[in-house]
N, C-alpha and C positions, 0 to 999 in steps of 0.2 A: 338546229342546235341553239341558235341565238334566241329563237322564239321560246323554247323550253326554259332557258335561263331567265328570260324576262318574266315568264309566268311564275317561276319559283320565287323570284324576288318580290313580285307583287303579292303572292300568297304569304310570304314572310312578313311583309309590311302590314298586310291586313291582320295577320295573327297578332303581331306586336301591338297594333292599334286596339284590337279587341281586348287584349290583356290590360292595356293601360286604361281603357274605358271601364273595365270591370273593377280595377283598383280604385279609380276615381269614384265610381258609383258606390262602392262599399264605404269609402270614407265620408261621402256626402250623407249616406244613409245613417251611419253612426253619429255624425254630428247633429242630425235632426232629431235624434231620440231624446226623450226626457231622461234626466239623471235623477235617481231617487235614493234616499237613505231610508232604512227601515228600523223597526224596533220589534223585539219579540214581545208578544202580548200573551199573558197567561190568565185564564179565568180564575176567580176566587171561588173556592168551594165554601158554601154556606152551611146552613143547618139541614138536618134530615127532614124531608117532607113526610108528614104523618100519613100513614095508610098507603103510600106509594112505594116505599123502599128505595127512593131515589134521593140523591143529595141535590140541594138547590145550588145552581151556579150563578155567580154574579159577574157580569161582564163590565167591569169598570175600565173603560178604554181611556188611555192618557189623552189629554187635550191636543197634544202635538200630532196625534194620529187621526184626528177628526177634521174633516173638510166640510164646508157648507153644502147643503143640498137645496134643490129647487123647491122641495116640499116643506110645508110648515110642520115643525115637530119631528123632523127627521134629519139625520146626518149621513154623510158619505164616508165610508172607510174603503181603503184599497188594499187588497191582499195580493201578495206576490205568488205567481205560479210559473212553472216551467213548461216549455214546448219545444218542438224541433224548429230550428231556425233556418233562415234563408242562406246566410253566409257561414254560420257556425252550427255546430251540432246541437247546442242548447241555447235558447234565448229566454229571457225573462219577460213576463207580461203581467199586467195588473188586472185584477177582477174587482169590479165595483160592487160594494155592498151598501145598500141603502137601508138603514135601520132606524126604528123609532127611538126617540130619547125618552127614557123612563124617569130619569132623575139626573140632575147636574150638580156638580160641586166644583170647587175652585180649580182642581188639577185634573179632573176626570169626568167622563160622561158614562152613565149607566145605560146600556142598550140591551135589547131583548136577547135571551139566551139561545134563540133559534137561529140567529144570524152568524154566530161565531163558534168555532170549536174551542176546546180547552186550551190549545196553544196555536197561535197564528203569528205570521210575519206580516206586519202592517206597515204601510208607507207612512213615514212621519215628516218627510221633507222632499220637495220636488222643485225643479227649476222651471218647469212648464206645466200648464194645466193637463190633467190626465183624463183619459176616456176609457171606458170598459173595453178590455181586450187589447189595449195598446202595448206594444213592445217598449221596454224601458232598459236603461243601463243601470244595473244594481250596483251602487258604489261600495257598500259595505257587505257585499256578497255573503260569504259563509260565516264570517265572524259575528257572533251575537252582539248587538249593541245594548249594553246594560247601563 
């Protein structure tokens, strides 16, 4: 009888320790993630391309959404995506887009139209360096930053 009571107490202590370690692990994990702010990007529709029946799209990306690239003549952009998370149902991650610079002006950079859609949510501010596929904490989540 005493033996069963000791085993139950030990099992209870181990269970509480495991729960505490899980909570600590989640808080350390959350603290280590980069925090990002985003901006909604919308492509500009240009003129009708002769003979193709398509409209030209111009991707003038704001300078605050452009990060340096290791390649000459290219820039890095980071797009926000969703995926199933470890501790939460949904977590946000970034996708790295390396695009060539076609033209540059004071407030924006023109990149090729094959790299971005008509509307994108791009990272404009981060507290840590980003890598492709990295999980992030999205600070301005669902509200569009205009």
